[in-house]
Steps between C-alpha positions, in 0.01 A plus 500: 500500500616852417559765760368778280288494184472826309221533245602759242839589357482877458724741692309432824527122466864507391604728789302287745685196367834673541431577866340167583772292334776713647339437837549128451150405388441235236324730253310448175359768271198389297455724196244446222686679218841663542696656784477876545128556459399831347850636565635258239279665236609857581744665261700732724461521878634832624384498863655180637786581741853420396463565127573870433459453125196276538473127435314299241212304650613157372851563634373589846279191501797281407715656772233448766448139399875428486549645845218291646640187330847576637351477849350160425149583379339243273265598217212315340295634212145382547153638570358457848136405449412498867660605827448345843587760760355378829672259733869436570568378143438747215464365146478600136305259279638478144332376180458124528467517875869524596563674830776727619491516881675735739490616859470863393361666190558842346240634258665719236209471259543833323246675282399485135416784258146636512311489171265762353216250473417586140312260276784429257788539744549129558467413132766755403739420785832411337364648176577860580370509856769454765556547873880500481677772303841354571396160373332617181618852423757399243223355278363847442784667313374807314143425608221701662456381859284595799573473872207508742560627853642793694734356761868415507460182297305673225755782480793259497330291231432806284861616525632152430279462191642819346811293424302308241165659414446785256260657749378418848154609619460517879133469600399606850153535650599808704651839419829436680739207520567315828851405394813625674597854407822393332303271271240767427772744392635244255151426369415866438833566333498201266410585137365152427243496783143629451281541810124432505364651822164413660469204266419130519516221245146382419556266208762305307468376143691286256455167327819303563676768706435843652431768240303775672430641847199706602555765768230682691546827686353442849403867539341572161403152383662566164647194328777456247625187327872493419726258310697282741759230454547431870347569839684455830283492810658632821214563744615312804494145621277238662643298792535129421343390825201290396696192601487609866151653505303345782816401687657840564365847577494720189395861456219608266736507202635154575834594651634292790489648847823453697675680784829689489684170542327359190304255721149403398246378755614139442817404691782415265340671199659826388435731204716742301495717191231641273226266627515675837281789609759782504541865400782456243559216257853521363783251449687638797198471730433147379862411580465658844184298567681185391792568731266534797298193402813287458634619833169428669483149348844432645386622841182291482692181418744580780213525747363163384835340565557654846 
């Protein structure tokens, strides 16, 4: 049996693994896709300490994973279909019924991009509609692209896409961006970026791929349909916590409730990262959560053995 099972391999899970394994715990990270989470799909990260010139997301993810592995962390790439949190033995149930059991469990479940909920959005996903500018931006060289959102991610995506696209339209439902001031300055100064204030996307059209986007002004109701080769949605995230609903306390939005020590109400179950109810969701705060969770898992196992 493992000492510590970590579900999720983003910055929170990887940092938790580093601390737990360094503390002598037999530690396994269970990750459904690839290590690094959303950080691994970010082009340039400028606000992570220790990198004065910034760091590419995939590089940071690789470094975090390598450091955790160097401390003895094991990795398994599989989807947890069910979690058993209560009792002295915690478990993740994998496809086919295989179990991974541990004396402590850290939930680093992360969050996924929020969609617009438009009729043709799902049909056109991967056919012009994307939720990851870093993943797909290079496919839109000399194209007309739209970014939906007004926060840091939307601003970063718009700036990143100017490397490839002929023109980038930034669509925001309000009359002011929520992004950091430094990003706003870059947005307003960039000749390739066109801003659409007080606007929402109401329709998408195209046979085999995205061809047009319809925008509506939320104040006047006026609509316009514009040619579009790509649309990148950056309107926030949804916590991936359905797997623990009914077992753990969640807030109204589905985020996990934990104390300052990353402890949930179940002994031996900790939480970290973007799936937590918290005021700021950044890579550095996810890593900080993971450090506390890994430290607390070590303390918990120590108490069991006393």
